[in-house]
C-alpha positions as CSV (number, residue, x, y, z in Angstrom):
1,M,65.1,147.5,167.1
2,I,66.2,145.6,164.0
3,P,63.3,143.3,162.9
4,I,64.3,139.6,162.9
5,L,62.4,137.2,160.8
6,Y,61.5,133.9,162.5
7,K,60.5,131.0,160.3
8,E,59.4,127.5,161.3
9,G,61.8,124.7,160.4
10,E,65.6,124.6,160.2
11,N,65.7,124.5,156.4
12,S,63.6,127.7,156.1
13,I,66.3,129.9,157.8
14,Q,67.9,132.1,155.1
15,F,71.2,133.9,155.0
16,T,69.4,137.2,155.5
17,D,68.1,135.9,158.9
18,Y,71.7,135.3,160.1
19,L,72.7,138.7,158.8
20,R,69.8,140.4,160.6
21,C,70.7,138.5,163.8
22,L,74.4,139.7,163.5
23,I,73.4,143.3,162.9
24,Y,71.1,143.2,165.9
25,Y,74.0,142.1,168.2
26,I,76.4,144.6,166.6
27,K,74.0,147.4,167.5
28,Q,72.7,146.2,170.8
29,R,75.9,144.9,172.5
30,S,77.8,148.1,172.9
31,Q,79.6,146.9,176.0
32,V,81.8,144.7,173.7
33,Y,83.7,147.8,172.8
34,I,85.3,148.1,176.2
35,F,87.2,144.9,175.6
36,V,88.4,146.1,172.2
37,A,89.5,149.3,173.8
38,S,91.5,147.4,176.4
39,A,93.2,145.3,173.8
40,L,94.1,148.4,171.7
41,L,95.3,150.4,174.7
42,S,97.4,147.4,175.7
43,L,98.9,147.2,172.2
44,A,99.6,150.9,172.2
45,I,101.4,150.7,175.5
46,A,103.4,147.6,174.5
47,S,104.3,149.1,171.2
48,K,105.4,152.4,172.8
49,G,103.0,154.3,170.6
50,I,104.4,152.9,167.4
51,V,101.5,150.6,166.4
52,E,101.4,148.6,163.2
53,P,98.0,149.3,161.6
54,I,97.4,145.8,160.3
55,L,98.3,144.3,163.7
56,A,95.9,146.7,165.4
57,I,93.1,145.8,162.9
58,K,93.6,142.1,163.5
59,L,93.7,142.5,167.2
60,A,90.6,144.7,167.4
61,L,88.6,142.6,165.0
62,G,89.5,139.3,166.6
63,T,88.8,140.6,170.1
64,Y,85.5,142.1,169.0
65,L,84.2,139.0,167.3
66,I,85.0,136.7,170.3
67,S,83.5,139.1,172.7
68,L,80.4,139.5,170.6
69,A,80.1,135.7,170.3
70,T,80.2,135.3,174.1
71,Y,77.3,137.6,174.6
72,A,75.3,136.0,171.7
73,Y,75.8,132.5,173.1
74,N,75.0,133.6,176.6
75,D,71.6,135.0,175.4
76,V,70.6,131.6,174.3
77,T,70.9,130.2,177.8
78,D,69.6,133.4,179.5
79,A,66.2,133.5,177.7
80,L,64.1,132.5,180.8
81,A,65.6,135.1,183.1
82,D,65.5,137.8,180.4
83,R,61.7,137.2,180.0
84,I,61.2,137.6,183.7
85,N,63.3,140.8,183.7
86,K,61.5,142.0,180.6
87,V,64.8,142.5,178.8
88,D,64.3,143.7,175.3
89,R,66.3,141.0,173.5
90,V,65.2,139.1,170.4
91,L,65.4,135.7,172.0
92,A,63.4,136.8,175.1
93,R,60.7,138.2,172.9
94,G,60.6,135.1,170.7
95,K,61.6,137.0,167.5
96,V,64.4,134.7,166.5
97,D,65.1,131.0,166.7
98,D,67.8,130.0,169.3
99,K,69.5,127.9,166.6
100,T,70.1,131.0,164.5
101,V,71.8,132.8,167.4
102,K,73.9,129.7,168.2
103,R,75.1,129.4,164.7
104,V,75.9,133.1,164.5
105,S,77.9,132.8,167.8
106,I,79.8,129.8,166.6
107,A,80.7,131.5,163.4
108,L,81.9,134.6,165.3
109,F,84.0,132.4,167.7
110,L,85.7,130.6,164.8
111,V,86.4,133.7,162.7
112,G,87.7,135.6,165.8
113,M,90.0,132.8,166.8
114,V,91.4,132.4,163.3
115,I,92.2,136.1,163.1
116,L,94.0,136.1,166.5
117,M,95.8,132.9,165.8
118,H,97.4,134.7,162.8
119,I,99.1,137.2,165.1
120,N,101.2,134.8,167.2
121,M,101.1,131.7,169.4
122,Y,100.3,133.7,172.6
123,T,97.3,135.6,171.2
124,A,96.1,132.2,169.9
125,I,96.3,130.7,173.4
126,I,94.4,133.7,174.8
127,A,91.8,133.4,172.1
128,L,91.3,129.7,172.9
129,T,91.2,130.4,176.6
130,C,88.6,133.1,176.2
131,T,86.5,130.8,174.1
132,V,86.7,127.9,176.6
133,L,85.7,130.3,179.4
134,A,82.8,131.7,177.4
135,V,81.4,128.2,176.7
136,A,82.0,127.1,180.3
137,Y,80.3,130.3,181.5
138,S,77.1,129.7,179.5
139,H,76.8,126.0,178.6
140,P,74.0,124.3,180.6
141,K,76.4,121.4,181.7
142,T,78.8,123.8,183.3
143,S,76.9,127.1,183.6
144,L,79.4,129.0,185.6
145,K,77.2,132.1,185.3
146,D,74.8,130.5,187.7
147,R,77.5,129.7,190.3
148,F,78.7,132.0,192.9
149,P,81.2,133.6,192.7
150,Y,82.4,132.2,189.3
151,K,80.2,134.3,187.2
152,T,81.9,137.6,188.2
153,I,85.4,135.9,188.3
154,V,85.0,134.6,184.7
155,N,83.8,138.1,183.5
156,A,86.7,139.8,185.3
157,S,89.2,137.2,183.8
158,G,87.9,137.9,180.3
159,A,88.5,141.6,180.8
160,G,92.0,141.0,182.2
161,L,92.9,138.7,179.2
162,A,91.6,141.4,176.8
163,A,94.0,143.9,178.4
164,L,96.9,141.4,178.2
165,I,96.4,140.3,174.6
166,G,97.8,143.6,173.2
167,G,101.0,143.1,175.1
168,F,101.3,139.6,173.8
169,A,100.6,140.8,170.3
170,A,103.6,143.2,170.5
171,D,105.8,140.7,172.5
172,N,106.1,143.2,175.4
173,L,104.4,142.5,178.7
174,S,105.6,145.6,180.4
175,A,104.7,146.7,183.9
176,H,102.1,149.2,182.4
177,V,100.5,146.4,180.4
178,M,100.3,144.2,183.5
179,M,98.8,147.1,185.5
180,L,96.2,147.6,182.7
181,A,95.2,143.9,183.1
182,V,94.9,144.2,186.9
183,I,92.8,147.3,186.7
184,S,90.5,145.7,184.1
185,F,90.1,142.7,186.2
186,L,89.2,144.7,189.3
187,F,86.8,147.1,187.5
188,L,84.7,144.2,186.3
189,F,83.8,143.6,190.0
190,I,81.8,146.8,189.5
191,L,80.4,146.3,186.0
192,A,79.4,142.7,186.3
193,P,77.5,142.9,189.6
194,L,75.9,146.1,188.4
195,G,74.3,144.1,185.5
196,D,73.2,141.5,188.0
197,I,71.5,144.2,190.1
198,Q,69.6,145.2,187.0
199,D,68.5,141.6,186.5
200,Y,68.0,140.8,190.2
201,E,64.4,139.7,190.0
202,G,64.8,137.4,187.0
203,D,68.0,135.9,188.3
204,K,66.5,135.2,191.7
205,A,63.4,133.5,190.1
206,A,65.6,131.5,187.7
207,G,67.8,130.2,190.6
208,K,71.0,132.1,189.5
209,R,73.5,132.6,192.2
210,T,74.8,136.1,191.5
211,F,76.4,138.5,194.0
212,P,73.1,140.4,194.6
213,V,71.2,137.2,195.0
214,V,73.7,135.5,197.4
215,L,75.0,138.5,199.3
216,G,72.1,140.9,199.0
217,V,72.0,144.1,196.9
218,N,73.3,146.4,199.7
219,T,76.3,144.2,200.5
220,T,77.1,143.9,196.8
221,I,77.1,147.7,196.3
222,A,79.3,148.1,199.4
223,M,81.8,145.7,197.7
224,M,81.6,147.8,194.5
225,L,82.3,151.0,196.4
226,S,85.7,149.7,197.5
227,I,86.9,149.1,193.9
228,P,87.5,152.7,192.8
229,F,89.5,153.3,196.0
230,M,91.5,150.1,195.4
231,V,92.2,151.1,191.7
232,T,93.3,154.6,192.7
233,L,95.5,153.3,195.5
234,L,97.0,150.6,193.3
235,L,97.9,153.1,190.5
236,F,99.5,155.5,193.0
237,M,101.5,152.9,194.7
238,S,102.6,150.8,191.7
239,M,103.9,153.4,189.2
240,N,105.4,156.9,189.3
241,I,102.5,158.3,187.3
242,N,102.6,161.9,186.2
243,M,100.3,164.7,187.3
244,L,98.0,164.3,184.3
245,S,97.6,160.6,185.0
246,I,96.8,161.3,188.6
247,T,94.2,163.8,187.6
248,V,92.5,161.5,185.1
249,T,92.5,158.6,187.5
250,S,91.1,160.7,190.4
251,I,88.3,162.2,188.3
252,A,87.4,158.8,186.9
253,N,87.2,157.1,190.3
254,I,85.4,160.0,192.1
255,A,82.8,159.8,189.3
256,S,82.6,156.1,189.7
257,T,82.1,156.3,193.4
258,T,79.4,159.0,192.9
259,V,77.5,156.8,190.4
260,I,77.7,153.7,192.6
261,L,76.3,155.8,195.5
262,L,73.4,156.8,193.3
263,V,72.8,153.1,192.5
264,Y,72.8,152.4,196.2
265,K,69.9,154.8,196.7
266,R,67.9,153.8,193.5
267,W,69.0,150.2,192.7
268,Y,65.4,149.2,192.1
269,D,65.1,151.8,189.2
270,K,66.2,149.9,186.1
271,A,66.6,153.1,184.1
272,I,69.0,154.6,186.7
273,V,71.0,151.4,186.8
274,N,71.1,151.2,183.0
275,V,72.5,154.7,182.7
276,S,75.0,154.0,185.4
277,R,76.3,151.0,183.5
278,H,77.1,153.2,180.5
279,I,78.8,155.8,182.7
280,L,80.9,153.2,184.5
281,R,82.0,151.6,181.3
282,L,83.3,154.9,180.2
283,M,85.1,155.3,183.6
284,Y,86.6,151.8,183.0
285,V,88.2,153.1,179.8
286,V,89.2,156.4,181.4
287,N,91.1,154.6,184.1
288,Q,93.0,152.6,181.4
289,V,93.7,155.8,179.5
290,S,95.5,157.2,182.6
291,I,97.9,154.2,182.4
292,I,98.7,155.0,178.7
293,L,99.2,158.6,179.6
294,S,101.8,157.5,182.2
295,A,103.5,155.1,179.8
296,S,103.7,157.8,177.1
297,S,105.2,160.4,179.4
298,G,108.6,158.7,179.4
299,V,108.2,157.1,182.9
300,E,110.2,153.9,183.0
301,D,108.5,150.7,183.8
302,I,109.3,149.3,187.3
């Protein structure tokens, strides 16, 4: 854990405090990288493998900063539930002032938006849309994260937009790019509820209306179990994918189903659920890799 200095009074907060806060989020919020991976895979597909390095750097950095800002801002409004769930985050443990986190998140939003706006008008629109969704998701006056089913829908929409932005950056929304976005959207109906299962007790106590709280844990997991099958079926029916792509997709979704079944048996074990989240994030990316394998094999978009 990176130590964060907390000082009384707004004027006593130093630059190093903001820097420590930023480093903490860079180290602790590893899930941000799946959105960056989606953006870069989308760019690679849209560019047909010929990616401009500067464009890729801009896209990756801008997507990363906005995604990181979203998680940082959300932590400010999630502090109560995090304390109940005993989540090891600096705000929940009282190790940092919420004003510091807010200012870091605002700075990340602004820098990320500026970078993406420098690519083209379409990436600028997506950057703005993602920022608006992030604020509406966490801000107390809207708080979509506490409303069923908007929390998961907003999360899934963010993943879909991250998968689309690479296509817009390269001015090529091919069928493979669109499929990448659809798969990303669907898979978040596994990843987002899985996080809610881990936080079930705190979310219920705080009055949050997540899938596990509203539908029950078992029903939520049953819904999650349908997603790997839907993803596999969609890939098989929508594109003439090659044998390598079929193999990669099948392995990823068999593994996903196995992990979800394990969660079904041990959902109350936070350690099991936490490990499952890491594995399923990897399967999320592997499913996307199967699409780029298909696109790079010379199969024509349909």
